[in-house]
N, C-alpha and C positions, 0 to 999 in steps of 0.2 A: 503493499501500498504505500504509496505516494505521500502523504501527509504523513504516515509513521513515520518515514526515513526520512522526511525532511526534520521533525521536531524531537524522534528519539536524540541524535547524533548534540541538540542543542542543549539538552540536560545530560547527556553524558558529559560534556565539556564545563557546565555546571557544578555537578559533582564531583568531577575531577578539583577545580578550583576549590569548593570546600573540602575534599579526602586533603589538598598540597596542604591548606591552612592549618587543617586538624592535621597533620603531621608534622609539621613546622617548615614547610616550603618555600609555604607564603609569609612571609612574616608581616607585623600590621604596619609596619612603617611603608611598608610597600604599596600600599591601596590607596593612598594617596597622590602622589606622585603615579600611576599609572592609572587612576581616575582622567587625571587633568591633561597625560598626554592623550589615550581613547577622547577625551572632551574637545580637547583644542587641536587637535591632529589628526588620527583616524579615522575616526567618525564622518566630519567635517570633508574627507577626501573620497571619500566612499560616497558621499551621497552627492559633490560636486561632478564625480565620474561618474555615476550611474545616469543621474538626470543629464549632463553633457552630452552623453552618447545617446538618447534617447531622441527618435524623430519628431520633433513636436509638429511636423506639417502630414504626418500620417494622419489617416482619415477614421476622423471618431467625431461621438454624437455631444456636441456640447452641452444639451441636457441631463447628460449621462455626470459630467462633471459640476456642474450648479447644482444637481442632487444631492453626490455626493458631498460636496462640501457643506449643504445646507444641513445635511443629517449630522455632520460634524458639529455643526456649531448648537443646532437643537440640545443632542445632549452633553457638549458642556455646560449650556446654563442648565439641564437639570440635574447633570450631577451637582454643579455649585448650590443649586437649589436642595439637594437632598443634604448635601455636608452641612447647609446651615439652617436645615430644619433639625440634622441630625446633632447641631451644638459641638461638630469636630474642631478640635484646636486647633488655630492656623495652620501652624507649621507642617501639621497631619491632613488638614483643609486639603492645602496644594496639591500634595499628590496624589490623594483621593482624586480629585476632581484629572488632572493627569493621567493616571491610570485607567478610568474612566472611557476616555476617547481617545487617546493616544496610542494609534498602532505602529505593529512591529512592520512596516510595508518592506522596508530595502530586503529584508533576507527572509522571513517567512511571506509576507504578503506577496511580495514577485516573485518565488520559487513554487507557490501553490498556483500560482498564474500561471507561471511557465511550464509545470508538467502537465496540468488539465485543460489547457488551452493552446498549446502551443505557442512558436515566436509569434503570430498574429497576435493573441491574446495577450502574450506576454509587452508586445510594445505598445497596444490600447491601454494596458497597464500602468508601463512607466510613464506613459503621459500622464495621468491621472496621477500617476502615485506623485510626481514632484509638485503638484499642485497643490496636494493635501499634503506632504511633506513642511510644502510652508506656510500652512494655514496652523495646520496640529502643534509644530516645533514654536508658532509664535505666539497662539492661543496657551500654551506650555509657557513658557517662557513670563507672560502676562501674570497668568496664574502663582505661579513659583514666588515671584519677587511680587506680588500683590499680597500674599501671606507668607511671606519669610517673617522671619524671629528678628532679623538684622535691619528688617527695614523701619527705619526710623518715621514717627509722624512730620518733621520739619524739612524731611530729604526734600531736595528741590526736585520736580517733577520731568523737570527736563532730564537729569539723570538719567531717571531714570527706563523713561523713554528713550536715551541714549543707549544704555544697557541693553533693552530687549532690542533694536533696533541692530546692534553690536555682536548680539548672539551667535560666535562660530556657525551653529545651524542657521542658524537663517540665512546668513550670509552666502554660506557654500549651499545650500538650496536655489535661492534667487540667483548666483552667479550662474550656475547647468543649468536655469534653464534660461537667463538671459545669451550664453556662449550657445544653448543650444538652436536657440532662436535666429544666430547670425549665420548659422548653417557652416561653421568655420567646424575646419579638425584640431582636435588635440594635438600638438607636435609629438613622436612616438614616444621620446625620450621621455616626456612630463606626463604622456599618458602611461606608461610602464612606469613611471614613479610613484603615481596616482594607486595603480595598480598594487602594487607593492604595501604601499600606506595604507592603502584601503583592507589589505588583506590580515593589518592587526588588530582591526578597529573591532570584529565583531569578539575574536577567540580572546583577546584580551578583555572585552567588557564581558564577557561570560566567566571565563577565570573570576575577577575582581567580584564579581555579581557573588559566585559557590562561596569563593573565601570571606562574603561577607556576612553568610546566608544566619539565620536567627530563630531558627525552628519555634523557640519560646516565644519570639514575639508574634511571629504567625498565628500561633495557637491563642493569643490572648485578643485578637482582634479580627478575627475569622468570618463575621459576619460582616463588617466593612468589607475586609477585603472579596468577597464570594458577592457582593451589593456591588464593587465596580468592576468585577465580571461579567456579572451579568449585563450591567448598563455596557460592556465593552462588547462582549460575543454575543447577546441579544436584542436589548434594546437599540443599539448603535446598525448592526446589518438588516434586522428587522423593519425597523424606519427605510432604511434606503431602497429594500424590498421593495416594501409598500407603495414608497414614491415613484420607484421606476415603474413599477404596473402600471399606478393610478394614469402616468403619463402613455401608458401603449407604447415603451422603447424595447423593442426586439433584444431576444437574450444573450445574442452575441457582441451587442453594445454594451447592457449595464451588467454583464455577469464578473470581467474585469473589475469596474467598482465595486462590485456586492464581495468579491473578495478579499479588496483591500479594504474596508469597512473591518470582514469579519475578520481580519488580523487579532491575536490578543495586544495585550502591551507592550508597549517597545519594550528591547532593552535600552533604551537609554533613557528611560523616566529615570531611572536607578542613577545615572551618570548625573543627568540635569537635576536632581536631588541632592544629588552628593556636592554638586557646584555650587548651586542655590538655594544651601539651607533647608531643603526639604526632609521628607522622612522617608529616609533610606531603607530601614527595616520594612517599612508600609511598601516600599514601592517593589522590593527583590519579593515581599510577598505575596501581593499583586499580579506581576510580572509572571511569576512562578506556577502560583496558582489558574491565571488564565492561558498560557502556553499549555498546561496538562489537557486541560478543556479542552483546549479549540480543538484538538486532535478528533475531538467526536462532533464539536458545535460544526465544523470545516465542510466535514462528508454529511452534517445535516442541513445546512443551507445552500449546497448543491443539489442537494438529491431533490430539495424543494424547489430551487430551482427551474431545475430539470424537469420536475413532473408538470 
């Protein structure tokens, strides 16, 4: 099963990270610099490299893109409302909201699209993913910055805006789309350098996640973790699927968008929570839980869409 062969290796690396930390191969002093390396260099390189190579001139339905982005915005608002009603403390609230809408597009989403839909579906998914990446990373930075425990009341609003716009993830996604629109090709030397650096992103991020696992904290807040996973794996793709069908879109046009919406919580939620003073333990719990559950929910949504 292609979904299982995509997800199992991810958790094998996470477990390896946990085992390495348990055996002392990864000391605690290594985690912070490794996290910064992933956040500021490897992941931006991976995002730019993937988006810049996608053909934005390929044929795709603009309504699919619009509905997909609207679905992300709606669930973002719903998650914030649920968090406020539940009286979640600010530091955890930002991570709770992010975990409820921020999907793992670059690895799991696009991988499932490729193995399920072939090259044409992968290209369409890549185009849509570029725009979703900008939106969801922008929203994630906003909500984490807004709910950061380090954000003082008198902080200059312009400073907050500049920190949001200067986020390396957002900059790399925007840069990738702009470069793709120009029709230029990345020089071979730069392309290979980005490819090498991109290869560092996910293995390092997964090892850091595994080394930071806290099973005790996961159990203490399991209801909130399951709530965020429900919104990410059921509410978000369910809303998108409903709107796709209401607008009468063809299956081959909207299926790449549905797969991206059904992706589990992104690995980068932990990295962003770490860098922006969010709740890293909750991020680890949420992405681990949603990734495990996505083995079933991916199959469910693909079956429903084809039915």
